[in-house]
N, C-alpha and C positions, 0 to 999 in steps of 0.2 A: 600142356595147353591149346587152350580152343582156338579156334576160330574164331569166336566168337567175340576172344579176350580185345580185342582193339577196340571197338566197340566203344566211341564216346555218345557222354551225352552232359547234359547239363542242370547242378542242382541246385539250389538257393543253400544260401550258407543260414542257419538256424538264427544269427544276432543280429548279419548287416543286409539280410536277404540278394548279397550283389549274388550273381549268377556264377558258380565255379565251374569248370569243365572236372569230368571225369571217364574213368574208361573201368568196363568188367572187370578187366584182373584187376585194377586196383580196391575194389570193393569185394570182389570173392577175397582178396588177399587182408582182407581187413587194412589196407596204409593209412596215414596220414598225411596228410596236406592239408598249405596254409592258403585259407582264405582269400582269394586275392582282392578283398574290398578290404577290412577289418584287422587283416594280419592274423585271427585266430587260430587255433589248430584245430581239427576238424579228423575226425576219425572216421574211416570211411567203410562202413559193417552194416551186417545185410541180417537185421534180429533173426529172422527165418532161416533156414537156409536156401532163401526160393530160389536165389542168382544163382549160385551151383546148382542147384537140382534143374533148376533150369535147362541150365549152361551143355551138362550133362544131358538130361536127355534129346535136347536139339544136337549134341556132336554124333550122339547115336542115328538117332534120322536120318544124319547127312550121310556116314558110316553105309545104312542101310540103302539110303538111295546109291551112292557109291556104286554098292554090288546089282544092286537091279538094272542099273545102269553098263557095268560091264557087263552080266546075263545078258542084257538084250542084243551087247553089239557081236557077241560072239554067234551067237544063230544067222 
């Protein structure tokens, strides 16, 4: 699980343009949600694995930063 999985955003329903909330975890897992406006079933997918790749890269960078901070504190 990524630290970014709980990051939320709003997106417009393709049918009624109602702004629905979602999280990166929901998109990463390809979850289905019901539009709060028109009640349509919406499948949250990332056509390219861009979110998955970005989350992985950010997690690696945070781990590297954490290691760097630990090293600096130890000195």
